[in-house]
C-alpha angles and dihedrals in degrees: 000000000000122000095246092056092048093050094048092047093047089048092052091050090047092050091050091051090049090054090050085060087066090071092073097060091045092054092043092052091048091054092044092052092048094050091047090054090049090050093049089049090055096042111022093171090063094054095114095055093041093051091047092053092045092053091050092050092047091050091053092048093047093058091072089053091050092049091052090050091052091049091050093049092047091051093049103040110016099031109182093197097064092070089059094063119103 
């Protein structure tokens, strides 16, 4: 197998694994949203504060998903390893 094929194959596998990392934030945000709805159901008068905290938590969780998307896109379309081949 030539080096270019190996690098492209490994990059595709790495990009796929990076996108699998996006499952964690999705699951975490779903759990966070469900717990926020439960909390608002118990204390409707605190809905503003609960919603604000939920949005902050979701934003922090989403950053890991965005980083994995950026890594996957870099590996697929702007691969830094191809320039190292001789």
